[in-house]
N, C-alpha and C positions, 0 to 999 in steps of 0.2 A: 503493499500500499504506500502511496505517496505521502510525504510529510511536507507541510507548508513551512518554509523558512522565511525569515524576514530580516530587514536591516533597520527596523524601527528604532532600537536603542541607539545604534550608531548615528543615525540621522538626527535623532533628538539631541544627542550629545553634541553633534556638530553645530546645531542651531542654539545650543544652550537652553533647551527647554526641559522643564521637569515633566514627570508623567502627568501631573495635574494640569500643567500649562497646555500640553498637547490635548488632553481630555477635554478641557474647556473649549478649545478651538474647534473641536469636532463634534461636540455634544455627547460625549461619552463619559464614563467614570474613570478615575485614576486606576481602579482595580482592573477594569477592561484593558487598559494600556498595559498594565503589568502582565496580564495574562497573555496578551498578543506577543509581547516581547519574549516571554518564556516559551512560546510556542504551544501553550495550553489552550488557546482559543483562536479559531480562524475567523477573521472578520467578514461580515457581509461585503459584497461588492461596493455598496454605497459607502460603508465605513472605510474600506480600502481606498476608494476614490477621494474621500475627504482627507485621509492621511496623506495621500499623494499630493493633494492640492496645497496642504500646509507646507510640505517640503519642496514643492515646485518641481517634482520629478514624476515620471510615469509610475503607475502601479507595479509594472514589471521590474522597475529598478529597486523596489522595496520588497516585494513578495515573489517567491519562486518555489517551484515544487522540487523536492529532493527525492530522488529514488523512483521518480515516475517515468512513464514512457511518453514519447512524443506521439501525439495522436494526429498531428497536422502534417 
């Protein structure tokens, strides 16, 4: 099974944002950000798009499947 990996913590550190700061900007809880960073929660596409908008990068630059197969 594929695992979703992410660079949220790295990008948050780059922009000097706390988990709470990022959460407030995307309308989520700090706990949700912590779960996403640990890989314990996969965000909805809407939430992923909001995160990407904050960091001004594409969703693909933040989230990737590890161990999956390419179906395209």
